C-alpha positions as CSV (number, residue, x, y, z in Angstrom):
1,X,-7.5,-25.7,-6.5
2,X,-6.7,-24.4,-3.1
3,X,-6.8,-20.6,-2.7
4,X,-3.6,-19.2,-1.4
5,X,-2.6,-15.9,0.3
6,X,-0.3,-13.6,-1.7
7,X,1.8,-11.0,0.0
8,X,3.4,-8.3,-2.1
9,X,5.6,-5.8,-0.3
10,X,7.9,-3.1,-1.5
11,X,8.9,0.5,-1.6
12,X,6.5,3.4,-2.3
13,X,5.5,4.0,-5.9
14,X,7.2,0.8,-7.2
15,X,4.1,-0.5,-9.0
16,X,3.2,-3.2,-6.5
17,X,-0.4,-2.1,-6.2
18,X,-0.9,-2.2,-10.0
19,X,0.5,-5.7,-10.3
20,X,-1.4,-6.9,-7.3
21,X,-4.7,-5.5,-8.6
22,X,-4.1,-7.0,-12.1
23,X,-3.2,-10.5,-10.6
24,X,-6.3,-10.5,-8.3
25,X,-8.6,-9.6,-11.2
26,X,-7.1,-12.3,-13.4
27,X,-7.2,-15.1,-10.9
28,X,-10.5,-14.1,-9.2
29,X,-8.9,-13.2,-5.8
30,X,-9.8,-10.4,-3.4
31,X,-7.4,-7.4,-3.6
32,X,-6.6,-5.3,-0.5
33,X,-4.4,-2.2,-0.8
34,X,-3.0,-1.8,2.7
35,X,-1.2,1.4,1.8
36,X,-4.6,2.9,1.0
37,X,-5.7,2.1,4.5
38,X,-2.8,4.0,6.1
39,X,-3.5,6.9,3.6
40,X,-7.1,6.9,4.7
41,X,-6.1,7.2,8.3
42,X,-3.8,10.0,7.3
43,X,-6.6,11.8,5.5
44,X,-8.8,11.4,8.6
45,X,-6.0,13.0,10.7
46,X,-5.6,15.9,8.3
47,X,-9.3,16.5,8.2
48,X,-9.4,16.6,12.0
49,X,-6.4,18.9,12.3
50,X,-4.3,16.3,14.1
51,X,-1.0,17.5,12.6
52,X,1.1,20.4,13.9
53,X,2.9,22.8,11.5
54,X,6.1,20.7,12.0
55,X,4.1,17.5,11.0
56,X,4.0,16.3,14.6
57,X,0.9,14.3,15.4
58,X,-1.5,14.7,18.3
59,X,-1.2,11.0,19.0
60,X,-3.5,10.8,22.1
61,X,-6.3,12.4,20.1
62,X,-5.8,10.1,17.1
63,X,-5.6,7.1,19.3
64,X,-8.9,8.0,20.9
65,X,-10.5,8.5,17.5
66,X,-9.3,5.2,15.9
67,X,-12.6,3.7,16.9
68,X,-14.3,6.2,14.5
69,X,-12.2,5.1,11.5
70,X,-13.9,2.5,9.3
71,X,-12.0,1.6,6.1
72,X,-13.6,-0.5,3.4
73,X,-13.1,-1.4,-0.2
74,X,-15.8,-1.7,-2.9
75,X,-15.3,-3.0,-6.4
76,X,-15.6,-0.3,-9.1
77,X,-17.1,-1.9,-12.2
78,X,-16.0,1.0,-14.5
79,X,-12.3,0.7,-13.6
80,X,-12.4,-3.0,-12.8
81,X,-10.6,-2.3,-9.5
82,X,-11.6,-1.6,-5.9
83,X,-12.0,1.9,-4.5
84,X,-11.2,3.0,-0.9
85,X,-13.9,4.2,1.4
86,X,-13.4,6.1,4.6
87,X,-16.5,5.9,6.8
88,X,-18.7,5.3,3.8
89,X,-17.2,8.1,1.6
90,X,-15.2,7.3,-1.5
91,X,-11.7,8.8,-1.0
92,X,-9.7,7.1,-3.7
93,X,-8.6,10.5,-5.3
94,X,-8.0,12.4,-2.0
95,X,-5.7,9.7,-0.5
96,X,-3.4,9.9,-3.5
97,X,-2.7,13.6,-3.1
98,X,0.8,14.9,-2.3
99,X,-0.5,16.3,1.0
100,X,-1.4,12.8,2.1
101,X,1.8,11.4,0.7
102,X,3.8,13.9,2.7
103,X,2.1,12.9,6.0
104,X,1.5,9.2,5.7
105,X,4.8,7.7,6.8
106,X,4.7,9.3,10.3
107,X,1.1,8.0,10.7
108,X,2.2,4.5,9.6
109,X,5.0,4.4,12.3
110,X,2.5,4.7,15.2
111,X,2.1,1.3,16.9
112,X,-1.6,1.8,17.7
113,X,-2.4,2.6,14.1
114,X,-0.4,-0.4,12.8
115,X,-2.0,-2.7,15.4
116,X,-5.5,-1.7,14.3
117,X,-4.7,-1.9,10.5
118,X,-3.0,-5.3,10.9
119,X,-6.1,-6.6,12.8
120,X,-8.4,-5.5,10.0
121,X,-6.1,-6.9,7.3
122,X,-5.8,-10.3,9.0
123,X,-9.6,-10.4,9.3
124,X,-9.9,-9.7,5.5
125,X,-7.6,-12.5,4.5
126,X,-8.3,-15.3,7.0
127,X,-10.0,-17.4,4.3
128,X,-7.2,-17.1,1.7
129,X,-7.9,-16.2,-1.9
130,X,-6.5,-12.8,-1.3
131,X,-3.8,-10.5,-2.8
132,X,-2.5,-7.9,-0.3
133,X,0.2,-5.4,-0.9
134,X,2.0,-3.0,1.5
135,X,5.1,-2.7,3.6
136,X,4.9,-5.6,6.1
137,X,2.4,-8.1,4.6
138,X,4.9,-11.0,4.3
139,X,6.7,-10.2,7.5
140,X,3.9,-9.3,9.9
141,X,0.4,-9.5,8.5
142,X,0.7,-12.9,6.8
143,X,4.1,-14.5,7.7
144,X,2.8,-17.8,6.5
145,X,1.6,-16.6,3.1
146,X,2.2,-19.2,0.4
147,X,3.6,-16.6,-2.1
148,X,5.6,-13.6,-1.0
149,X,7.0,-10.9,-3.4
150,X,9.2,-8.0,-2.6
151,X,9.2,-5.3,-5.3
152,X,11.6,-2.4,-5.8
153,X,12.8,0.1,-8.4
154,X,15.2,3.1,-8.3
155,X,14.0,6.2,-6.5
156,X,14.2,8.2,-9.8
157,X,12.0,5.7,-11.7
158,X,9.4,5.6,-8.9
159,X,9.3,9.4,-8.7
160,X,8.7,9.6,-12.5
161,X,5.9,7.0,-12.3
162,X,4.2,8.9,-9.4
163,X,4.6,12.2,-11.4
164,X,3.0,10.7,-14.5
165,X,0.2,9.2,-12.4
166,X,-0.7,12.5,-10.8
167,X,-0.5,14.4,-14.1
168,X,-2.8,11.8,-15.8
169,X,-5.3,12.5,-13.0
170,X,-5.1,16.2,-13.6
171,X,-3.5,16.9,-10.3
172,X,-0.6,19.3,-9.6
173,X,2.8,17.6,-9.5
174,X,6.5,18.6,-9.3
175,X,9.1,15.9,-10.0
176,X,11.7,17.3,-7.6
177,X,9.2,17.4,-4.7
178,X,8.0,13.8,-5.5
179,X,11.6,12.5,-5.7
180,X,12.3,14.1,-2.3
181,X,9.1,12.5,-0.9
182,X,10.0,9.1,-2.2
183,X,13.5,9.2,-0.7
184,X,12.2,10.4,2.7
185,X,9.5,7.7,2.7
186,X,12.1,5.1,1.9
187,X,14.2,6.2,4.9
188,X,11.2,6.4,7.3
189,X,9.7,3.1,6.2
190,X,13.0,1.2,6.6
191,X,14.0,2.8,9.9
192,X,10.8,2.8,11.9
193,X,10.8,0.8,15.1
194,X,7.6,-1.1,14.4
195,X,7.5,-3.5,11.4
196,X,10.2,-1.8,9.3
197,X,10.2,-2.3,5.6
198,X,12.3,-5.3,4.7
199,X,11.9,-8.4,2.5
200,X,10.7,-11.6,4.2
201,X,13.4,-14.2,4.2
202,X,11.4,-16.4,1.8
203,X,10.2,-13.5,-0.5
204,X,10.9,-13.5,-4.2
205,X,12.7,-10.3,-5.2
206,X,11.6,-8.2,-8.2
207,X,13.4,-5.1,-9.4
208,X,11.0,-3.7,-12.1
209,X,12.9,-0.5,-12.9
210,X,13.2,-1.5,-16.5
211,X,10.1,-3.6,-16.9
212,X,6.8,-2.8,-18.5
213,X,3.5,-3.5,-16.7
214,X,2.9,-6.4,-19.1
215,X,6.3,-7.9,-18.3
216,X,5.9,-7.6,-14.5
217,X,2.4,-9.1,-14.7
218,X,3.7,-12.0,-16.7
219,X,6.5,-12.5,-14.2
220,X,4.0,-12.5,-11.3
221,X,1.6,-14.9,-13.1
222,X,4.4,-17.4,-13.6
223,X,5.1,-17.3,-9.8
224,X,1.5,-17.7,-9.0
225,X,1.1,-20.6,-11.3
226,X,4.1,-22.3,-9.7
227,X,2.8,-21.6,-6.1
228,X,-0.6,-23.1,-6.9
229,X,0.6,-26.1,-8.9
């Protein structure tokens, strides 16, 4: 059976990473969380004090330091899912913090950041057999992907999911702050000049506001089976 490329795009905290990871594990494909890549760049920028108090970015400095940012993924046998590494350091927990969430969208709008991340993503998926999720996978990274999915859910549902996820990890969380962050990220992601968030013309739409994880995984598996038949 030919291995295909699967592109899963959608809004922040809509569950696309969960369904992408589960599908990749089930069918034996490689999973790449492109959102984690932008979060890792954001963490790098925060650690190097490249943000002003108004969240402005010292773009020239970051651009010059992009060569020092190496993002990789390693499979975690305990969780059954890949972890994100920044320059050899596991940063899976750090990149999910609200501090990173509040700074990632401006980083992701920078053309030189997107150019480098897209280059790395295309290199990862050139052989097929990959499930990649993000904001522009089906429109920019892999416009010829055999299966494209666009996932969404209401802002309130997504904020609650993010709140529950943070609390389960023992991290501080405030629902109102998370909802505001979700709404702000939706606006920035869909209005940025470079690769704005939008469904590919041939993407299959999925609103999972009222679906369980099992239901959305079953829905995705059915689409995968059809695409590889």
